[in-house]
C-alpha positions in Angstrom: 118.4 -48.3 211.0 121.1 -45.8 211.7 121.4 -44.2 215.2 123.7 -41.4 216.1 124.0 -42.5 219.7 125.5 -46.0 220.3 124.5 -47.7 223.6 126.9 -49.9 225.4 125.0 -53.1 226.2 127.9 -54.3 228.3 127.5 -51.4 230.8 127.2 -52.0 234.5 124.4 -54.6 234.9 123.2 -52.9 238.1 119.9 -51.2 238.3 121.4 -47.8 237.8 123.2 -48.8 234.6 120.0 -50.4 233.2 118.0 -47.4 234.1 120.4 -45.1 232.2 120.4 -47.4 229.1 116.6 -47.7 229.2 116.3 -43.9 229.3 118.7 -43.5 226.4 116.9 -46.0 224.2 113.5 -44.6 225.3 114.6 -41.2 224.0 115.8 -42.7 220.7 112.7 -44.8 220.1 110.4 -41.9 220.9 112.3 -39.6 218.5 112.0 -42.3 215.8 108.3 -42.6 216.4 107.7 -38.9 216.5 109.5 -38.3 213.2 107.9 -41.3 211.5 111.0 -43.4 211.1 109.1 -46.0 213.0 105.8 -45.9 211.1 102.4 -46.1 212.8 101.3 -49.7 213.3 104.7 -51.3 212.6 105.7 -54.3 214.6 108.5 -53.7 217.1 110.5 -57.0 217.0 112.7 -57.2 220.1 115.6 -59.0 218.4 115.8 -56.5 215.5 115.6 -53.6 218.0 118.4 -55.0 220.1 120.6 -55.0 217.1 119.4 -51.7 215.6 119.8 -49.8 218.9 122.7 -51.8 220.3 120.9 -52.5 223.5 120.2 -55.4 225.9 116.8 -57.1 226.4 116.0 -55.7 229.9 116.5 -52.0 229.2 114.8 -52.4 225.9 111.7 -53.8 227.4 111.7 -51.1 230.1 111.8 -48.5 227.4 109.0 -50.1 225.5 106.9 -50.3 228.6 107.4 -46.6 229.2 106.4 -45.8 225.7 103.3 -47.8 226.1 102.3 -45.7 229.1 102.4 -42.4 227.1 100.6 -44.0 224.2 103.4 -44.1 221.7 103.5 -47.9 221.7 100.9 -50.5 222.2 101.6 -53.7 224.1 99.5 -56.6 222.8 98.9 -59.8 224.8 101.1 -62.6 223.5 102.1 -60.5 220.5 104.6 -58.1 221.8 104.8 -54.4 220.9 103.9 -52.2 218.0 103.9 -48.5 217.2 100.5 -47.0 218.0 98.4 -46.5 214.9 97.0 -43.2 213.7 93.5 -42.3 212.7 91.3 -39.3 212.0 89.2 -40.2 215.0 92.1 -40.3 217.3 93.5 -37.0 216.0 90.1 -35.3 216.6 89.9 -36.7 220.1 93.5 -35.6 220.7 92.9 -32.1 219.6 89.6 -31.9 221.5 91.3 -33.0 224.7 94.2 -30.8 224.2 91.9 -27.8 223.8 90.1 -28.6 227.0 93.2 -28.9 229.1 95.2 -26.1 227.6 92.3 -23.7 227.9 92.3 -24.3 231.7 96.1 -23.9 231.9 96.2 -20.8 229.7 93.5 -19.0 231.7 95.3 -19.8 234.9 98.6 -18.6 233.5 97.1 -15.3 232.3 95.5 -14.8 235.7 98.8 -15.5 237.4 101.0 -13.8 234.8 103.7 -11.3 235.7 106.6 -9.7 233.9 108.7 -12.8 233.9 105.8 -14.7 232.3 105.4 -12.0 229.6 109.1 -11.8 228.9 109.3 -15.6 228.4 106.5 -15.5 225.8 108.0 -12.5 224.0 111.4 -14.1 223.8 109.9 -17.5 222.6 108.1 -15.8 219.8 111.1 -13.8 218.8 113.4 -16.8 218.7 110.9 -18.9 216.7 110.3 -16.1 214.2 114.1 -15.9 213.5 114.2 -19.4 212.2 114.8 -19.1 208.4 112.7 -21.7 206.6 113.9 -22.9 203.2 113.9 -26.1 201.2 116.6 -27.6 203.5 114.9 -26.7 206.8 112.0 -29.0 207.6 109.4 -28.0 210.2 110.3 -31.0 212.2 114.1 -30.3 212.6 115.3 -30.5 216.1 116.1 -26.8 216.4 112.7 -25.6 215.1 110.7 -28.1 217.1 112.6 -27.2 220.3 111.7 -23.5 219.8 108.1 -24.4 218.9 107.8 -26.5 222.0 109.3 -23.7 224.1 106.7 -21.2 222.7 103.8 -23.4 223.7 105.2 -24.2 227.1 105.7 -20.5 227.7 102.0 -19.8 227.2 101.2 -22.2 230.1 104.2 -21.4 232.3 102.3 -19.5 235.0 99.8 -22.3 235.6 100.2 -23.7 239.2 99.4 -27.3 238.3 102.4 -29.5 237.4 100.1 -32.4 236.9 98.1 -30.5 234.3 101.2 -29.3 232.6 102.4 -32.9 232.4 99.3 -33.9 230.6 99.6 -31.0 228.2 103.2 -31.9 227.4 102.2 -35.5 226.7 99.5 -34.3 224.3 101.9 -32.0 222.6 104.2 -34.9 221.8 101.3 -37.0 220.4 100.2 -34.0 218.3 103.8 -33.6 217.0 103.7 -37.2 215.7 100.6 -36.4 213.6 102.0 -33.2 212.3 105.2 -34.9 211.2 103.3 -37.5 209.2 101.6 -34.9 207.0 102.9 -32.5 204.4 101.6 -29.3 206.0 104.9 -27.4 206.1 104.4 -24.9 203.3 101.0 -23.7 204.5 101.6 -23.7 208.3 105.1 -22.1 208.3 103.7 -18.9 206.8 100.5 -18.8 208.9 101.8 -20.0 212.2 104.1 -17.0 212.8 101.1 -14.7 212.5 99.0 -16.9 214.8 101.8 -17.1 217.4 102.2 -13.3 217.5 98.4 -12.8 217.8 98.3 -15.2 220.7 101.2 -13.3 222.3 99.5 -10.0 221.9 96.3 -11.2 223.4 98.1 -12.6 226.5 100.1 -9.3 226.9 96.8 -7.5 226.9 95.5 -10.0 229.5 92.6 -10.8 227.2 92.0 -14.4 228.2 89.0 -15.0 226.1 90.7 -13.8 222.9 93.9 -15.7 223.8 92.0 -18.9 224.3 90.0 -18.5 221.1 93.2 -17.9 219.1 95.1 -20.9 220.6 92.2 -23.3 220.1 91.8 -22.1 216.5 95.5 -22.6 216.0 95.2 -26.3 217.0 92.0 -26.9 215.1 93.2 -25.4 211.8 96.3 -27.6 211.8 94.2 -30.7 212.5 91.9 -29.8 209.6 94.9 -29.6 207.3 96.2 -32.9 208.5 92.8 -34.6 207.9 92.4 -32.9 204.5 95.9 -34.1 203.5 94.7 -37.8 203.6 97.9 -38.7 205.4 95.9 -40.6 208.0 94.0 -42.8 205.5 
């Protein structure tokens, strides 16, 4: 396994050094899980990971424990760690829960929305629409995904609850992993831009019911395509 960032396992053994190393390997492992480099259900063998990520045992275990908290990794008693499996049932539950929480956050944001909120959404849609998609530009590239994340965060940005936004962010990451596992690029890239703009327009008009309906449909359509692709079989 090739990693762009090399971690110095000989760094300061103090808690601060280990915390920095753990955060770095956490980010690398999460990225590899989200992009499918570490496949669902695969065993995470500590010795192999220590070599692949050039990391010591303590920060590696800390990173794996953090990943188990957000559901990316499963810790099995006396068996170690493995990447969380995927299933149609989990995807359906994930989308259902995401719809519940984001409806609340979106309605609150629209109620609290001001010019700053509107401008952030307009800018996010504009930047995302400028990404040129061709055969060499995958949906899951870092630039495109960063802009896509910013768009969805902008929709909920005026919600007063940081706890709620934290849960929404976690569900976004879990949904990203599913999306990256399926070949939905050609269909979604054409349709998502229209959907994003429709959601933007409904928010600018302060039509909360329409904005919620469009956002939830946006998530459910993608889930239906993922399920139909049989990528989760």
